[in-house]
N, C-alpha and C positions, 0 to 999 in steps of 0.2 A: 816585885820580883814575878815574872812571867813563867807560869810553866807551859810547858807542850803537850797537848795530848795527840798522840798519831793513831786516827781511826781510819780504817782502811776497809772499803767497800766495793767488791768488783773488779780487784785488783787496783784501784787508787787509793793512795794516801794524803790522807788531807791535815796537817795539824793545825789544829785550835790554841794560840795562844792565850791563858786565861790568868789575872794579876791570881797569884795564891796568897799572897795575904789579903787582898779583900775578900775574895770570893773563896775560901777553904771550902763554904759546904755544897757551892757549885759543881768544884772538880769531882768532889769526891762522889755527887750524885751521877754527874757526866760517865765518871767511871765505872756507876753499878750500872748506870742505863746502856752504856757501849760495850760493856766487857768483854762478848765474844769479838768483837769490832777494834779492841785497842792492839796496835802494830808496833812492832820495832824497827822497821822500815821506814827511810827517810821519806819526808812527805813532800809530793809533787805539787801540792798548794798549801801555801799558808795562811791563815787566816785570823785576826786580829778578835778576839770577843769583848762586849765591854756590856755589862748589865748595867741599864743607867732607866731615869723614867724619861728620857728625850725619845724612847721607842714608841710604838702606838699601846695606851694601854687596853684596847678591844680588840675582837675580832672583825676581821674583816669581810664582807661577803664574798670577796674574789680576789686571788693574789696582782699585784702589779709587777711588772718585766718591763724593763726599758732598758733598749740595747744602744750603747753611744761611746763612741774612740774605745773600742775591743772592750768596755765593761757592761756587765750585766747589772740595775741596778734594781733590787728585791724588794717590797714593801708588802707585808704581808700581815697572819695574825700574830702581834703584839713582836713583830721586830721589825727594823731599817737595815738592810744588807746590800752589800756591792761585791762586786768580783771581777778583776782586768783578768780575762783569759789569756792576755800575751804576757805580761808580767808575773803570771800565775800568783797571785796576792789578795785575800779579799779582809772586809770588813764588815763586821756585823754589831749591832745594837741591839741586846734582847732587852723587853720590860724584865724587871726583876721578878714577879709576883708569880709567874710559873716560866722560869726561862727556859725549862727542859722541851717545852711542846715547840715555842718558837725556833728551838736552834735543829729540832728535828725537821721543820718545815724548811729552813734556808740547806740543810744537808742534803734534804730528798732532793730539793732543785740543783743542789752543785754536782751530785751522783747523776742526775741523769740526764745533766748535761755533759758530763764527763764521757759516760758511756753514749750516749746519740751523738754525739758532736767529734771524738778522739777515737772513740773506737768501731765507728758507725753500727751500734748496737743498735737495741731496741728499750722502750719503756713502755710497760705495757700495764692497764689497769685490770689486774688480774690475781687470783688467788692459785698458790704453788703448794703444789700438796706432793710429799716422799714417797715415795715407795719402793723399797727394794736399791733406793740411793740413786735413782733415777726419778725426774719431775714430771708429775701429770700438772699443765696449768690453764686454768678455768678461766676465759676472758668475758669481761663482761662489763660495763657501766652502770655507775651507782644505782642500785635499788634491781641489779639482775638477779642476785643470790650469789655473789661471792661468798659473805658471812655466813650464809646458809651452807654451802660447801663446807666450809670450815668446819661449822660449828657439828655436822653430820660426817666428817669423817674420825671417830674415835680412836685413838692405839697410832694414828698417823701424824707423821711431822708438817706442820706446819712451816713453810717458808715464810711467808707473808699471805694477808687477804686481801690485799689495796694495789700495793704496789709491787712488779715484777722486773728487774734488770736482766737483760739476757745479750750476750754480745759471743763472738766467735773464740772459740780457745781451739788453738792448733786445727785450726778449719772448721771446727765444728761447734754450732753453737750452743751455749750452755745458758743455766742461770743461776742468780746468786743469791744468797739470802740476804734479807736486810734487815737493818733494827727495828725495833719497836715504834715505827712513826704515826703512832694514831691507828694503828693496825693489831694485829696479835702474831704473835709465833709461839708454837708450841710444840715439843721433843727436841730430842739431840740430834741439833745441828751443827755444822761444823762450820768455817768462815771459808767456802773452797766452792770451785762451781761445780755444778751438778746438770747431766745429760736433761733433756728435753725427751721425754719418752712417747707424750702425747700434747697435741691443743684442744681444746673443746670450747667452742661460743655458746656460753649459757642462755638459754631459749625456756622459759616457763612453760609449762602445757599443762593439760590434761593427761595425759599419757606422757612414759617414759622411753625413749630410745635414741639411738645416735645415729645421726647423719652423715656419712661420709663426705666431706668436701673435697671436691679438685682444687688446685691450688691457687686458680683465677677465680674462683667461686670464692675462696676462703680470705684472697685479697680484697675481694668486694667488702666481706663482711667483718675481717678485722684490721685492715687499715685505718690507722688512725695517727696524729700531729702530736706529737709530746708537746706540754706547755714548755716551748722556747720560741723564743722572740722568733718571728718569721724568717730576719735577713739571716740568722747563722746558718739555716740548712736548707738546702735546695730541695722539692716538695719531691723530684723526681731523683735524687738521692738516697731519699727515706723510701720510697715508694722500691727503689730497689732492693734494699737491703729487707724488707718486710718480703717482698718477692723471694727471694732467699732462702729467707727462714720457713716460709709457708713450704714451697718445694722440696724442704728437706726434713721437715717434722711431719707427722701425719696430722690432720686437722679434723673435727669432728662438728654437727652440732649437738649439742646434748640439751635434750628435750628431757626436761623432769621435773617432778615434784620437790617440796620441800619436805621427803623423807630418804631413807639411806639405801634403796633400790638402783640408785644409779650404778653403786660401786659395782654390782651385779652385773650390766652390764661394761664397765670399764674391764674388770677382769677377765669378760668372756673376750676382749679381743683380740685378735692375732695378728700379727705385725705383715703390713701390707696388702691383706686383703679387705676388699670391699666388705662394708659392713652394712649390711641391710637394714629394715627398720622393723624393729621389735618392741612388741608393747610390755609394758608388766602386766 
């Protein structure tokens, strides 16, 4: 008998259909890992989940996404999955050795598709840090220092140190917490949107200062194409979304060292005032 677990991220509910008799411990693990995101709302997407040795037993150097006939096929770390975007149905095979990890990989892709394709939002390779119920978002590729920023923010709430989903809510761009998909989340979070206070492009440097970006300069430095088949999203449409975001939210280059003095500079920011270079 299948049990449906309803998981809500960024206001999208995905129903996972798992065989309760065959996989009771896996259901328990999913409920534990996604506790904050369990929902009572009706799913917009239904996914049949199977634990089987047919799924790849090893990790891939990079995921494979193929789009054909309204269906995205996903082949990644210990998983084989598909999602029919028109019928709103999917299927995923997970290798049973460590199924929570590939399940997270699959859901991470699904929610990215939903936010970017349906909501005209963005998926940012970033760390989100809450301060007084508003989010500072620190953007950068791998090795840019996102995990360093998270570790140097004791006592603050970390929404994620890898993936940030942002979209408009009542006309204003907001960010949403995500499950622990291979990164860290700490502190009291709620499954709701948070206002974005500032965006920071991480720049490792020998001194610490903030450099105010114009919207055009911010776009040149921050615009990225999400991991989505190119057939699904026109680049000019995505460019428009980023332009709207970067025109609405103050954006800075954050030159920093691996120590917490950058927070002094962030706390010294005043809304809508150009910030001049200051060395620590």
